[in-house]
C-alpha positions as CSV (number, residue, x, y, z in Angstrom):
1,M,0.0,0.0,0.0
2,N,2.8,2.5,0.8
3,E,4.4,1.8,-2.6
4,G,1.5,3.5,-4.4
5,R,1.8,6.8,-2.5
6,P,5.2,7.9,-3.8
7,R,4.1,7.3,-7.4
8,S,0.9,9.3,-6.8
9,W,2.9,12.1,-5.2
10,A,5.4,12.1,-8.1
11,R,2.6,12.2,-10.6
12,T,0.8,15.0,-8.8
13,L,4.1,17.0,-8.6
14,G,4.7,16.4,-12.3
15,M,1.2,17.6,-13.2
16,V,1.7,20.7,-11.1
17,A,5.0,21.4,-12.9
18,V,3.4,21.0,-16.3
19,L,0.6,23.3,-15.3
20,A,3.1,25.9,-14.0
21,V,5.0,25.8,-17.3
22,L,1.7,26.2,-19.3
23,L,0.7,29.1,-17.2
24,V,4.0,30.8,-17.6
25,G,3.8,30.2,-21.4
26,L,0.3,31.6,-21.6
27,N,1.2,34.6,-19.5
28,Y,4.2,35.3,-21.9
29,A,2.0,34.9,-24.9
30,W,-0.7,37.2,-23.4
31,Q,1.9,39.9,-22.6
32,S,3.4,39.6,-26.0
33,W,0.0,40.0,-27.6
34,R,-0.7,43.1,-25.5
35,R,2.6,44.7,-26.4
36,Q,1.9,44.0,-30.1
37,Q,-1.6,45.5,-29.8
38,S,-0.1,48.6,-28.0
39,D,2.5,48.9,-30.8
40,H,-0.2,48.7,-33.4
41,R,-2.3,51.4,-31.7
42,A,0.8,53.7,-31.5
43,A,1.5,53.1,-35.2
44,I,-2.1,53.9,-36.2
45,Q,-2.2,57.0,-34.0
46,A,1.1,58.1,-35.7
47,L,-0.5,57.6,-39.1
48,L,-3.5,59.8,-38.1
49,D,-1.2,62.4,-36.6
50,A,0.9,62.5,-39.8
51,Q,-2.3,63.0,-41.8
52,V,-3.4,65.9,-39.7
53,K,0.1,67.5,-39.8
54,A,0.3,67.2,-43.6
55,W,-3.3,68.5,-44.1
56,N,-2.6,71.5,-41.9
57,A,0.5,72.3,-43.8
58,G,-1.5,72.3,-47.1
59,D,0.3,69.0,-48.2
60,L,-2.5,67.0,-49.8
61,E,0.0,64.4,-51.2
62,G,1.4,64.0,-47.6
63,F,-2.1,63.5,-46.3
64,M,-2.8,60.9,-49.0
65,D,0.3,58.9,-47.9
66,G,-2.0,57.4,-45.2
67,Y,-4.1,55.8,-47.8
68,W,-3.5,52.5,-49.7
69,Q,-2.2,53.4,-53.2
70,S,-4.4,50.9,-54.9
71,P,-7.4,50.9,-57.2
72,E,-9.1,48.8,-54.5
73,L,-9.2,51.6,-51.9
74,T,-12.8,52.7,-51.2
75,F,-13.9,56.1,-49.9
76,F,-17.6,56.7,-49.0
77,S,-18.8,60.2,-48.2
78,G,-22.5,61.2,-48.3
79,P,-24.0,59.7,-51.5
80,D,-20.6,59.4,-53.2
81,I,-18.5,56.3,-53.5
82,R,-14.9,56.6,-54.8
83,H,-12.8,53.7,-55.9
84,G,-9.0,53.9,-55.9
85,W,-6.4,56.1,-54.6
86,Q,-6.3,58.4,-57.6
87,E,-10.1,59.0,-57.6
88,T,-10.0,59.7,-53.9
89,M,-7.1,62.1,-54.4
90,E,-9.0,63.9,-57.1
91,R,-12.1,64.2,-54.9
92,Y,-10.0,65.9,-52.2
93,R,-8.2,68.1,-54.7
94,Q,-11.5,69.3,-56.2
95,R,-13.2,69.8,-52.9
96,Y,-10.4,71.5,-50.9
97,Q,-7.9,72.8,-53.5
98,G,-10.1,74.0,-56.3
99,E,-10.9,77.5,-57.2
100,G,-12.0,79.5,-54.2
101,K,-11.5,76.4,-51.9
102,E,-9.3,76.1,-48.8
103,M,-8.0,73.2,-46.9
104,G,-8.4,74.8,-43.4
105,Q,-7.1,73.3,-40.2
106,L,-8.0,69.7,-39.5
107,T,-8.5,68.0,-36.2
108,F,-9.4,64.4,-35.3
109,S,-11.0,63.7,-31.9
110,E,-12.7,60.9,-30.0
111,I,-10.5,58.4,-31.7
112,Q,-11.3,54.7,-31.0
113,I,-8.9,52.1,-32.3
114,E,-9.9,48.5,-32.3
115,Q,-7.9,45.5,-33.4
116,I,-9.7,43.2,-35.8
117,D,-6.8,40.7,-36.3
118,A,-3.1,40.9,-36.7
119,T,-3.2,42.9,-39.9
120,H,-6.4,44.9,-39.6
121,V,-7.8,47.6,-37.3
122,W,-10.8,49.8,-37.5
123,V,-10.8,53.4,-36.3
124,R,-13.8,55.5,-35.4
125,G,-13.7,59.2,-34.6
126,R,-14.7,62.7,-35.3
127,W,-13.2,65.2,-37.8
128,Q,-13.5,68.9,-37.9
129,L,-12.1,71.6,-40.3
130,V,-11.8,75.2,-39.3
131,T,-11.9,77.4,-42.4
132,S,-12.6,81.1,-43.1
133,K,-16.1,80.0,-44.3
134,G,-17.1,77.8,-41.3
135,T,-16.3,74.7,-39.3
136,P,-17.6,71.6,-41.1
137,G,-17.2,68.3,-39.4
138,G,-18.5,64.8,-39.0
139,L,-17.8,61.3,-38.1
140,F,-15.5,58.7,-39.8
141,T,-14.9,55.0,-39.8
142,L,-11.6,53.7,-41.2
143,I,-10.4,50.2,-41.9
144,I,-6.7,50.2,-41.8
145,R,-4.5,47.3,-43.0
146,R,-0.9,46.5,-42.3
147,L,0.8,46.2,-45.7
148,P,4.4,45.8,-46.7
149,E,4.8,49.6,-46.8
150,G,3.2,50.0,-43.4
151,W,-0.3,50.6,-42.0
152,R,-2.6,52.2,-44.6
153,I,-6.3,53.2,-44.8
154,V,-8.0,50.7,-47.2
155,H,-11.6,52.0,-46.6
156,D,-12.8,55.4,-45.4
157,H,-16.4,56.1,-44.6
158,T,-16.8,59.8,-43.7
159,S,-20.0,61.7,-42.9
160,N,-20.7,65.4,-42.5
């Protein structure tokens, strides 16, 4: 009868050791995932900050660097749907750099960044322009994808 107890004790101790190793591994994976998510949020915020900076400097091309340079980019605003980087650029150019137009000073606020998966996030927020003719603003939802060239907006749905 006494011979069974040492084996039972050794087996229990072995199971505790395996469980401890699993918990340490899970904790490491969880912390690594949280660091990566934090890094993604910082990169997305930097992309948005760079867009605001470029816009406020009158640099429309710099602003558009945040968008995916692809014909598959989509931009929805009001009743309009634009497809592709070039078409989106032309929309901005006509609306904000055409005759009698001004770009104004852009701000983003109430930014919410949510991770969808390892390569996609969605961003919700509020935009506002201050121009000599008024202060238009609205809401936006962006889908941003991590591409070889970095994080880029692949879909923009903006409302007034």
